N, C-alpha and C positions, 0 to 999 in steps of 0.2 A: 504494500501500500505506499502511495507516495504521500509526502508531507501534507498537501492540500486536502487530499481525502481523509487522512488521519485527523487533521484539524477539525474538517466539518463533522466527522463522526464524535469527536469529543465535544463540540459544540453542542450537538444535538443531545448528547449524554449528560452534559453539565447541569447541575441543580438549579433549578428555578425558584423565586420567590412563589410562595403560595398564590394560588389563582392565576399564575402566569404561564404562558406557554411560549414555545420557541416562536419568535416573530418572523413572518415571512419578510422577503426583500422587497426592495423598491424597483421601479422600472427605469429604464434608461432615460425617459425623459426628466425623471425626478433629478437625475443625476447631472443632466444637461443644465436644467433650471438652476441647481445650486453652483455649478461652475459658472454660469453667466453671472448670477448674483455676486459672486465674490471674485470674478475674474481669476479664477484657479483651474487648474486641469488636474482631475482626480486621476492618479496612476491605475493602471490596469488592475492590479491585484486588490487595491481597496474598492475600486469599482465592482469586481467580482464578488467581494465579501458583501458589499451593501445589497447586491441582487441576491445572495444568498440568504442574508438574514440582516434586517435594518436594526440596530440598536438591541442586540439581545443582553440581557442582564446576566452576563458571565464574567468570571475574573473578579478581582479584588474591586474594581470601579465601573465595571461594564464596558462595553464595546459601544462606541458613538456610531450615530446614523443620522440621516437625513430625514427630520421631522419623524422621529421614532414615537412609539406610543408613550415613553415615558421621556418628558420633557428634559429632565437632567441628563439625559444621553444625547440631546440634540447637538451637533457640531456647532450650530449658529450660535448657541448660548456663550460657547467658549470663545467666539469672536467679539462679543459684547463684553466678556470678563477681559480679554486679553487683545485689544483692537490691533496691536501690531502683528499677531501672528498671521492675519490673512494677508498685510502688506508684505511680509517676509514669504508667503507662500507656504506656511506650516499649515498642516491639516491635522488636527487633534483627533486621533482615532479611538483612544481608551484613558482611562484614568487608573490610578492605583489604590484609590480608596483613601488616599490620606492627602489628596490635594494637589497631587503631582500628576504629570500627564505623559502620553505617549502621543509622538506626532510623527508624520511623514512630509515630504516636501513635494509640491505641486509639480507636476512635469509629464512629459509625454513619454514615460517609460514604463516597461511591463511590469517591473516589481520595484517596491520603495523601501529603502533602508528605513528601519524604525528607530527613532531617537527618544530618549528619555528626557524629559525637562523637570528638574527639582525646582518646582515654582516657589518653594520657601527661600531657596537660595538666589535664583535668578530666573524670572519667568521668561525672560529673552535670551537664554543661553541653552543651546544643545548640551546636555550635560554629558550623557555617554549613549553609545550605540547598543540597542539591545536585540536587533533582529536584521537580517538581510532582506527581509520581504515582510509584508502583512501577514502572511500565511504561516511563515516560521514564527512570527512573533506570537501569532495565536496560539500555535501548538506548543511552543515554549512556556508561555504563559499558563497554559491549561495543564501541562505536565507538572509545572512547579506547584499549582494548585492542588494536584491529585497527590503531591509528595514524592514525585518521581526525580524530580531535579532541583539543584540549586542554581536557578537560573535568576538574574543573569551574571552572577558574581563567579560561578565556576566555569572557568575557561573549558575544561575538560567536557562538562555536561552540556555546555552550549554548542560546542564544535561536535558533539556527538550527534545533534539533530540539524544543527545550521552549519555545516563546514565552510560554506562560500562566506560567511561574515568575515573571517579572517582576511578576505582579500579586499575589504572595503577600505578605501583610503579617503577620507573625508576631513582629515583633521580633527575631528572629534574623536575622543578616546573610547575604549571598549569598557563595558561595566567591569569587567575582572581587573582592570587596571586600577580600580578604587577599593578592592577588597584588601 
């Protein structure tokens, strides 16, 4: 099973709050309207995630979506909270449940490097890299939640799932450099 299929399977198996189910995805028209509203381009892997499931309540802080059922998972809300993010081309995709965020960069690429922002330290600085793509990020996050990995701080654990992360040269450090 490839990482994308594995991530999708774990997403569907993740525990949801009482009286909630796995949300369906958005259609391409909703993605296009969002892109036009913010003058951004959603990379292919996040676009695929949004079409698979829009704003699922999984992980420590949820996965963000475009006008999802839960307003606190709406990407647009974070642009109101952090107005410079859309200008920088940052797209918030998840939270850690403690007021910090995971973002990708707007662009015409098939996969997106996922960065962690320690908003308590500096909300306008990419703190470290946590995944080579949205799908690998989701998979690593859910495996950590299941107790299977010490993500993102164990280089060995991260590379066992996401070996291509090590080839990223963005000038932003890896999480295991902080451990």
